[in-house]
C-alpha positions in Angstrom: 116.5 78.4 31.0 116.2 74.6 31.4 115.2 72.6 34.5 116.6 69.1 35.0 114.0 66.6 36.1 115.5 64.4 38.9 114.4 61.8 41.3 116.5 63.5 44.0 115.3 66.5 46.0 118.2 68.7 44.6 116.9 70.2 41.4 119.0 72.1 38.9 117.7 75.0 36.9 120.2 76.1 34.2 119.6 79.8 33.8 122.5 79.9 31.4 125.5 77.7 30.7 127.5 79.7 33.2 124.8 80.2 35.9 122.7 77.5 37.6 120.1 77.7 40.3 119.9 74.7 42.6 116.6 74.2 44.5 116.2 72.1 47.7 112.8 70.5 47.4 112.5 67.7 50.0 109.1 68.0 51.9 108.1 68.6 54.5 111.2 70.4 56.0 114.2 69.9 53.8 115.9 67.8 56.4 119.6 67.3 55.7 120.0 63.5 55.4 121.6 60.9 53.2 119.2 61.7 50.3 120.2 65.4 50.3 123.9 64.5 50.4 123.4 62.0 47.5 121.9 64.9 45.5 124.7 67.2 46.4 127.4 64.7 45.5 125.7 64.1 42.1 125.6 67.9 41.7 129.4 68.2 42.4 130.1 65.6 39.8 128.0 67.5 37.3 129.7 70.8 38.2 133.1 69.2 37.7 132.2 68.1 34.2 130.8 71.6 33.2 133.7 73.8 32.1 131.5 76.7 31.2 129.8 76.9 34.6 130.8 79.9 36.7 128.3 80.3 39.5 125.7 78.2 41.4 122.9 79.7 43.6 121.4 77.5 46.2 117.8 78.2 47.3 114.8 76.4 48.7 111.5 75.6 47.1 110.0 75.9 50.6 110.1 79.5 51.9 109.7 78.3 55.5 112.7 75.9 55.5 115.9 76.4 53.6 117.6 73.3 54.9 116.1 72.6 58.4 118.9 70.7 60.1 120.8 67.4 60.3 118.6 64.4 60.5 118.2 63.3 64.1 116.2 60.1 63.4 119.0 58.1 61.8 118.4 58.5 58.1 122.1 59.1 57.5 123.1 56.2 55.3 126.9 56.2 55.0 127.6 59.9 55.0 129.5 59.8 58.3 131.5 56.6 57.4 132.1 56.5 53.7 135.0 58.6 52.3 134.5 61.0 49.4 137.0 62.2 46.7 138.7 64.6 49.0 139.6 61.8 51.4 137.1 63.2 54.0 133.9 61.5 55.2 131.0 62.3 52.8 129.4 64.9 55.0 132.6 66.9 55.3 133.7 66.1 51.8 130.6 67.7 50.3 131.1 70.9 52.2 134.8 71.1 51.5 134.4 70.5 47.8 131.9 73.3 47.3 134.3 75.6 49.1 137.3 74.6 47.0 135.5 74.3 43.7 136.4 76.8 41.0 132.7 77.4 40.7 131.4 80.3 42.8 128.7 79.2 45.3 126.0 81.5 46.7 123.4 80.6 49.3 120.1 82.5 48.9 118.4 82.0 52.3 114.8 82.0 53.2 113.4 80.1 56.2 115.1 78.0 58.8 118.7 76.9 58.5 120.3 75.4 61.6 123.1 73.1 62.6 124.7 71.2 59.8 122.5 73.2 57.4 124.2 76.4 58.7 127.5 74.6 58.1 126.4 74.1 54.5 125.8 77.8 53.9 129.0 78.6 55.7 130.8 76.4 53.2 129.3 78.5 50.3 131.3 81.4 49.1 128.6 84.0 49.9 125.3 84.1 51.8 122.4 86.5 51.3 119.4 86.3 53.6 115.7 87.4 53.6 115.4 90.1 56.3 111.9 89.0 57.2 112.1 85.2 56.8 115.4 83.9 58.0 116.2 82.0 61.2 119.8 80.8 61.3 121.8 79.3 64.1 123.6 76.4 65.7 121.4 74.6 68.3 123.7 71.6 68.7 124.9 72.4 72.3 121.3 72.6 73.3 120.7 69.0 72.3 123.9 67.8 74.1 126.4 67.8 71.2 128.4 70.4 69.3 128.9 71.5 65.7 130.9 69.0 63.7 130.6 70.0 60.1 132.8 73.1 60.1 130.7 75.6 62.1 133.2 76.0 64.9 136.1 76.3 62.4 134.4 78.8 60.0 132.3 81.0 62.3 135.2 82.6 64.3 136.8 83.8 61.1 133.6 85.4 59.9 132.1 86.8 63.1 134.9 86.9 65.7 135.6 84.7 68.8 133.0 86.3 71.1 130.1 86.2 68.6 131.0 82.6 67.6 130.7 81.6 71.3 127.3 83.5 71.4 126.1 81.6 68.4 127.4 78.2 69.3 127.0 78.2 73.1 123.7 80.1 73.1 122.2 77.5 70.7 119.5 80.0 69.6 118.2 81.5 66.3 119.4 84.7 64.7 117.3 86.8 62.3 118.6 88.1 59.0 119.5 91.6 60.2 121.5 90.3 63.2 123.2 87.7 61.1 124.3 90.5 58.7 125.5 92.7 61.6 127.6 89.8 62.9 129.0 88.9 59.5 127.3 85.5 59.6 125.8 86.4 56.2 127.0 89.0 53.6 123.7 90.9 53.5 120.2 90.8 54.8 117.8 92.2 52.2 114.0 92.8 52.2 112.4 89.6 51.0 110.9 91.3 48.0 114.4 92.4 46.9 116.3 89.2 47.6 115.7 87.3 44.4 116.5 90.2 42.1 119.7 91.1 44.0 121.1 87.6 44.0 120.1 87.0 40.4 121.8 90.2 39.2 125.0 89.3 41.2 125.1 85.8 39.8 124.6 86.9 36.2 127.3 89.5 36.6 129.8 86.9 38.0 128.7 84.5 35.2 129.7 87.1 32.6 133.4 87.0 33.8 136.2 84.7 32.7 136.2 81.4 34.6 140.0 81.4 34.8 140.1 84.7 36.6 137.2 83.7 38.9 138.9 80.5 39.9 142.3 82.1 40.5 140.8 84.8 42.6 138.7 82.3 44.7 141.8 80.1 45.2 143.8 83.0 46.5 141.1 84.0 49.0 140.8 80.3 50.0 144.5 80.1 50.9 144.2 82.8 53.6 140.6 82.1 54.9 139.9 78.3 55.1 140.4 76.1 58.1 142.8 73.2 57.5 141.3 69.7 56.8 142.8 68.2 59.9 140.9 70.6 62.1 137.7 69.9 60.3 138.2 66.2 60.7 138.9 66.5 64.4 135.6 68.4 64.9 133.8 65.8 62.9 135.2 62.9 64.8 134.4 64.6 68.1 130.8 65.2 66.9 130.4 61.5 66.1 131.6 60.7 69.6 129.3 63.2 71.2 126.2 61.7 69.5 126.8 58.6 71.8 126.9 60.6 75.0 124.0 59.6 77.3 123.1 63.3 77.9 122.9 63.9 74.2 120.8 60.8 73.6 118.4 62.0 76.3 118.1 65.5 74.9 117.7 64.3 71.3 115.0 61.9 72.3 113.2 64.8 74.2 113.0 67.1 71.2 112.1 64.3 68.8 109.2 63.3 71.2 108.0 66.9 71.2 107.6 66.9 67.5 111.0 67.6 65.8 110.9 66.5 62.2 107.1 65.8 62.5 105.3 68.9 63.7 105.6 72.1 61.5 105.0 74.5 64.3 107.6 72.9 66.6 110.1 72.5 63.7 109.9 76.3 63.1 110.7 77.3 66.7 112.3 74.4 68.5 115.5 76.2 69.6 113.2 78.2 71.9 112.7 75.2 74.2 116.3 74.2 74.6 117.1 76.5 77.5 114.6 74.7 79.8 114.5 71.3 78.1 115.9 69.3 81.0 113.9 71.3 83.6 110.7 70.6 81.6 111.4 66.9 81.3 112.1 66.6 85.0 108.8 68.4 85.8 106.9 66.1 83.5 108.4 63.1 85.3 107.5 64.6 88.6 103.9 65.2 87.5 103.7 61.6 86.3 104.7 60.4 89.7 
């Protein structure tokens, strides 16, 4: 096993030539911003040039935050404007290329994974979650916008229309067991069993012929993936939604309360979204 030293917060541990673990290590919360996307783009280039690679497992060095959520303080660089090799904007390009890569991708989830971070794990081929330590969901509507990185396109196929609405419109967290029951993740496992289960599955997949794996994955992709134009429409709509006055007001409110700064708030912030506007109006009333 070898670990690649890197200046980016996306670290590669080569368990074998056919099986890599990729660790997100971007304190304090593994916020999904331009730095993470740069690391993922570099990883994709490295994967493309590694013909013996069969499977990659994505995990977090921080058990409380897998990938917390999309950066709401503006540290996005050019990920929404620059175009990647697929012809899509970098954010969408990154997710689509993991989905269509011949390399199998597995998300091993501990901690919080919300919004665009949920869209990242939905773009992986499989998802396995800690029963005790997973909070996953799509809080975007609660801050005045909507998912734009593939969540609304991938979720209905996995969980069904009604549950997709519950996840997206309810804007709340789901624990590991509920996520498994809905089909949001493949399985929810006891935390103590998660590492061993995923490692055994990854090593088993890595023992198979790459040509057979890639062909099988391509066939499943043909009947299960949303078309690129739908993904791009959602992404464009999300960009427009960020400029809505209501969204700006709600985003400012959660940032002022401690989002991306206060660990306790960061762990539980979807809890406040249902009464965010009411609370803000009461605070203004009290000030007067």
